[in-house]
C-alpha positions as CSV (number, residue, x, y, z in Angstrom):
1,X,7.8,-37.2,25.9
2,X,7.8,-35.2,22.7
3,X,10.1,-37.7,21.1
4,X,7.7,-40.6,21.9
5,X,4.8,-38.6,20.4
6,X,6.8,-38.0,17.2
7,X,7.5,-41.7,16.9
8,X,3.9,-42.6,17.4
9,X,2.2,-42.4,13.9
10,X,-1.3,-42.5,15.4
11,X,-0.6,-39.5,17.6
12,X,0.9,-37.6,14.6
13,X,-2.2,-38.3,12.5
14,X,-4.5,-37.1,15.3
15,X,-2.6,-33.9,15.6
16,X,-2.6,-33.3,11.8
17,X,-6.3,-34.4,11.3
18,X,-8.1,-31.2,12.5
19,X,-6.0,-28.9,10.4
20,X,-6.3,-31.3,7.4
21,X,-10.1,-31.4,7.7
22,X,-10.3,-27.7,7.9
23,X,-8.0,-27.2,4.9
24,X,-9.9,-29.8,2.9
25,X,-13.3,-28.2,3.8
26,X,-12.3,-24.6,3.1
27,X,-9.8,-24.9,0.3
28,X,-9.8,-28.3,-1.5
29,X,-13.6,-29.0,-1.6
30,X,-14.6,-25.5,-3.0
31,X,-12.0,-25.9,-5.7
32,X,-13.4,-29.3,-6.8
33,X,-16.9,-28.0,-6.6
34,X,-16.0,-25.0,-8.8
35,X,-14.3,-27.4,-11.2
36,X,-17.6,-29.4,-11.4
37,X,-19.8,-26.3,-11.8
38,X,-17.5,-25.0,-14.6
39,X,-18.7,-27.8,-16.8
40,X,-22.3,-26.8,-16.3
41,X,-24.7,-24.2,-17.8
42,X,-26.4,-23.2,-14.6
43,X,-28.1,-20.1,-13.3
44,X,-27.9,-21.2,-9.7
45,X,-31.7,-21.9,-9.5
46,X,-32.9,-24.1,-12.4
47,X,-31.7,-27.6,-13.3
48,X,-28.1,-27.4,-14.5
49,X,-27.1,-28.6,-18.0
50,X,-23.8,-30.3,-18.7
51,X,-22.0,-28.4,-21.5
52,X,-18.5,-29.8,-21.1
53,X,-15.7,-27.3,-21.9
54,X,-18.2,-24.8,-23.4
55,X,-17.6,-22.3,-20.6
56,X,-13.8,-22.5,-21.1
57,X,-14.2,-22.0,-24.9
58,X,-16.4,-19.0,-24.3
59,X,-13.8,-17.5,-21.9
60,X,-11.4,-16.9,-24.8
61,X,-13.7,-16.5,-27.7
62,X,-16.5,-14.3,-26.4
63,X,-15.9,-10.5,-26.8
64,X,-19.0,-9.8,-24.7
65,X,-17.7,-11.7,-21.6
66,X,-14.4,-9.9,-21.7
67,X,-12.1,-12.4,-20.0
68,X,-9.1,-11.7,-22.3
69,X,-9.3,-8.0,-21.5
70,X,-9.6,-8.7,-17.7
71,X,-6.6,-11.1,-17.9
72,X,-4.6,-8.4,-19.7
73,X,-5.4,-5.9,-17.0
74,X,-4.3,-8.4,-14.3
75,X,-1.0,-9.0,-16.2
76,X,-0.4,-5.3,-16.5
77,X,-0.9,-5.0,-12.7
78,X,1.5,-8.0,-12.2
79,X,4.1,-6.2,-14.4
80,X,3.8,-3.0,-12.5
81,X,4.0,-4.9,-9.2
82,X,7.2,-6.7,-10.1
83,X,9.0,-3.7,-11.8
84,X,7.8,-0.8,-9.7
85,X,6.5,-2.1,-6.4
86,X,9.2,-4.6,-5.6
87,X,12.2,-2.3,-6.5
88,X,10.6,0.4,-4.3
89,X,10.3,-2.2,-1.5
90,X,13.9,-3.4,-2.0
91,X,15.2,0.2,-1.9
92,X,13.4,1.0,1.3
93,X,14.5,-2.2,2.9
94,X,18.1,-1.6,2.0
95,X,18.0,2.0,3.2
96,X,16.3,1.2,6.6
97,X,18.5,-1.8,7.3
98,X,21.5,0.5,7.4
99,X,20.4,1.7,10.8
100,X,18.9,5.1,10.0
101,X,17.6,7.2,12.8
102,X,14.0,6.2,13.6
103,X,14.4,2.8,11.8
104,X,11.7,1.0,13.7
105,X,9.3,3.9,13.3
106,X,9.7,4.1,9.6
107,X,9.3,0.3,9.3
108,X,6.0,0.6,11.2
109,X,4.8,3.5,9.1
110,X,5.5,1.9,5.7
111,X,3.8,-1.4,6.9
112,X,0.7,0.4,8.2
113,X,-1.3,0.4,4.9
114,X,-1.1,-3.4,5.0
115,X,-2.9,-3.4,8.3
116,X,-5.7,-1.0,7.3
117,X,-8.9,-2.4,5.9
118,X,-9.0,-2.4,2.1
119,X,-12.4,-0.9,2.2
120,X,-11.1,2.0,4.3
121,X,-8.2,2.5,1.8
122,X,-10.6,2.4,-1.1
123,X,-12.8,5.1,0.5
124,X,-9.6,7.2,1.2
125,X,-8.5,7.0,-2.5
126,X,-12.1,7.7,-3.7
127,X,-11.7,11.0,-1.8
128,X,-8.2,11.6,-3.3
129,X,-9.5,11.1,-6.8
130,X,-12.7,13.0,-6.4
131,X,-13.0,15.4,-9.4
132,X,-14.4,18.3,-7.3
133,X,-12.4,18.3,-4.0
134,X,-9.9,15.5,-4.4
135,X,-6.3,16.4,-3.5
136,X,-5.1,15.4,-7.0
137,X,-7.2,17.9,-8.9
138,X,-6.9,20.5,-6.2
139,X,-3.1,20.3,-6.4
140,X,-3.2,20.5,-10.2
141,X,-5.5,23.6,-10.0
142,X,-3.3,25.3,-7.5
143,X,-0.2,24.8,-9.7
144,X,-2.0,26.2,-12.8
145,X,-2.3,22.9,-14.5
146,X,-6.1,22.8,-14.8
147,X,-5.9,21.2,-18.2
148,X,-4.5,18.0,-16.6
149,X,-7.4,17.6,-14.2
150,X,-9.5,14.5,-14.8
151,X,-12.4,12.4,-13.5
152,X,-9.6,9.9,-12.7
153,X,-11.8,6.9,-12.0
154,X,-14.5,7.8,-14.5
155,X,-12.5,7.9,-17.7
156,X,-11.3,4.8,-19.6
157,X,-7.9,6.4,-20.3
158,X,-7.0,7.0,-16.6
159,X,-9.1,4.6,-14.6
160,X,-6.8,1.6,-14.9
161,X,-3.6,3.4,-13.7
162,X,-5.6,5.3,-11.1
163,X,-6.8,2.0,-9.6
164,X,-3.4,0.3,-9.7
165,X,-1.6,3.1,-7.9
166,X,-3.3,2.5,-4.5
167,X,-2.9,-1.3,-4.9
168,X,0.9,-0.9,-5.5
169,X,1.1,1.6,-2.6
170,X,-0.7,-0.6,-0.2
171,X,1.6,-3.5,-0.5
172,X,5.0,-1.8,-0.8
173,X,5.3,-2.1,3.0
174,X,4.5,-5.8,3.0
175,X,7.3,-6.7,0.6
176,X,9.6,-4.2,2.3
177,X,9.1,-5.9,5.6
178,X,9.9,-9.4,4.1
179,X,13.1,-8.0,2.5
180,X,14.0,-6.0,5.6
181,X,13.7,-9.1,7.8
182,X,15.8,-11.1,5.3
183,X,18.5,-8.4,5.3
184,X,18.6,-8.3,9.1
185,X,19.1,-12.1,9.2
186,X,22.3,-11.7,7.3
187,X,25.3,-11.8,9.7
188,X,26.7,-8.4,10.3
189,X,30.2,-9.9,10.1
190,X,29.8,-10.2,6.3
191,X,29.0,-6.5,5.8
192,X,31.9,-5.5,8.2
193,X,34.4,-7.7,6.3
194,X,33.3,-6.2,3.0
195,X,33.9,-2.7,4.5
196,X,37.3,-3.7,5.7
197,X,38.1,-4.7,2.1
198,X,37.1,-1.3,0.9
199,X,33.6,-2.0,-0.5
200,X,31.1,0.9,-0.5
201,X,27.6,0.6,0.8
202,X,26.3,0.4,-2.8
203,X,28.8,-2.4,-3.7
204,X,27.8,-4.3,-0.6
205,X,24.2,-4.1,-1.5
206,X,24.7,-5.0,-5.1
207,X,27.2,-7.8,-4.8
208,X,26.5,-9.3,-1.3
209,X,23.1,-8.3,0.2
210,X,20.9,-8.6,-2.9
211,X,22.3,-12.0,-4.1
212,X,21.8,-13.4,-0.5
213,X,18.2,-12.1,-0.7
214,X,17.4,-14.2,-3.7
215,X,15.1,-16.6,-1.9
216,X,13.1,-13.7,-0.3
217,X,13.0,-11.8,-3.6
218,X,11.6,-15.0,-5.3
219,X,8.9,-15.3,-2.7
220,X,8.0,-11.6,-3.2
221,X,7.8,-12.0,-6.9
222,X,5.5,-15.0,-6.6
223,X,3.3,-13.1,-4.1
224,X,3.2,-10.0,-6.3
225,X,2.3,-11.9,-9.5
226,X,-0.3,-14.2,-8.0
227,X,-1.7,-11.4,-5.9
228,X,-2.2,-9.4,-9.1
229,X,-4.0,-12.3,-10.8
230,X,-6.5,-12.6,-8.0
231,X,-6.8,-8.9,-7.1
232,X,-10.4,-8.0,-6.3
233,X,-11.3,-6.0,-3.2
234,X,-9.7,-2.6,-3.8
235,X,-10.7,-2.6,-7.5
236,X,-14.3,-3.5,-6.6
237,X,-14.5,-0.7,-4.0
238,X,-13.1,1.9,-6.4
239,X,-14.7,1.1,-9.8
240,X,-16.3,-2.4,-9.7
241,X,-14.5,-3.0,-12.9
242,X,-15.7,0.1,-14.7
243,X,-15.9,2.4,-16.5
244,X,-16.9,0.2,-19.5
245,X,-14.8,-2.7,-18.1
246,X,-11.6,-0.6,-18.3
247,X,-10.5,-1.8,-14.9
248,X,-12.1,-5.3,-15.1
249,X,-9.9,-8.1,-13.7
250,X,-10.7,-11.8,-13.6
251,X,-12.0,-11.7,-10.0
252,X,-14.3,-8.8,-10.5
253,X,-15.6,-10.5,-13.8
254,X,-16.2,-13.7,-11.9
255,X,-18.2,-11.9,-9.2
256,X,-20.2,-10.1,-11.8
257,X,-21.0,-13.2,-13.7
258,X,-22.1,-15.2,-10.7
259,X,-24.0,-12.6,-8.7
260,X,-25.1,-10.1,-11.3
261,X,-25.8,-12.3,-14.3
262,X,-26.5,-15.6,-12.5
263,X,-24.0,-17.5,-14.6
264,X,-22.6,-19.8,-12.0
265,X,-21.0,-22.2,-14.5
266,X,-19.2,-19.5,-16.4
267,X,-18.1,-17.8,-13.1
268,X,-16.8,-21.1,-11.8
269,X,-14.8,-21.5,-15.0
270,X,-13.2,-18.1,-14.3
271,X,-12.4,-19.2,-10.8
272,X,-10.6,-22.3,-12.0
273,X,-8.6,-20.3,-14.6
274,X,-7.5,-17.9,-11.8
275,X,-6.3,-20.9,-9.7
276,X,-4.6,-22.5,-12.7
277,X,-2.8,-19.3,-13.7
278,X,-1.6,-18.7,-10.1
279,X,-0.1,-22.2,-10.0
280,X,1.4,-21.8,-13.4
281,X,3.1,-18.5,-12.7
282,X,4.2,-19.6,-9.2
283,X,6.0,-22.7,-10.7
284,X,7.4,-20.7,-13.7
285,X,8.9,-18.0,-11.3
286,X,10.3,-20.6,-9.0
287,X,12.0,-22.3,-12.0
288,X,13.2,-19.0,-13.4
289,X,15.0,-18.2,-10.1
290,X,16.4,-21.7,-9.9
291,X,17.2,-23.6,-6.7
292,X,18.4,-21.8,-3.6
293,X,21.8,-23.6,-4.0
294,X,22.3,-22.0,-7.4
């Protein structure tokens, strides 16, 4: 019966149609609408004015708008995600996949932050960074390091890294689980054969496991970079892009422009730039890693 359904093109179209309509309505249509709005000077209320690529020019030329600064912050987050978050995730995945005692428990514990609401995590880290009773300053005071205490989210010098730490922490478990599942899918016979040949655990990981994880690592790198470019919720909860735009990223700038300053056209141009940058980096990373056959 299923074979006859697959051969029936009309049946296939009917099965695909609901999901296609939903995808078009939720994803494709808003992108095209944002693209249209990005060419307008519009406050969301009065008659819009067509200004061409004026919004895009302002993105990169206006110091007041601050898009270059927000993009730089997002790229810093992407760098930290790729070179700190992913190595941590890989190390944990390699360690847990060796069959340590309580393996399943530790996998669940490391993945738990992914399941917790971002708002809850934001409120938790607001308490951790609190200058009066936060655990960071309390620990520094108890160690006699009072001079290193800070208003971590209120100073331009520390706010950026203070915001990025919980973002990196939250998704370590997500990437770890992807890599852990990839390692577990590798036949155990390969590891056993390497041990028979005299390879150590470190050599097995370096020369066998990690090369075989290349497709999973590529996906994790794409997720880490694109996720950094569109990061929003945790930053908004912690600082809303402040102080003095020190933690501003494209998504928080977009929300500020649209809802605080009523610049719908300019905000839509930022949205289109975020989409374009995500596509560009995803394709660039895929090409950098090469084909799976390589």
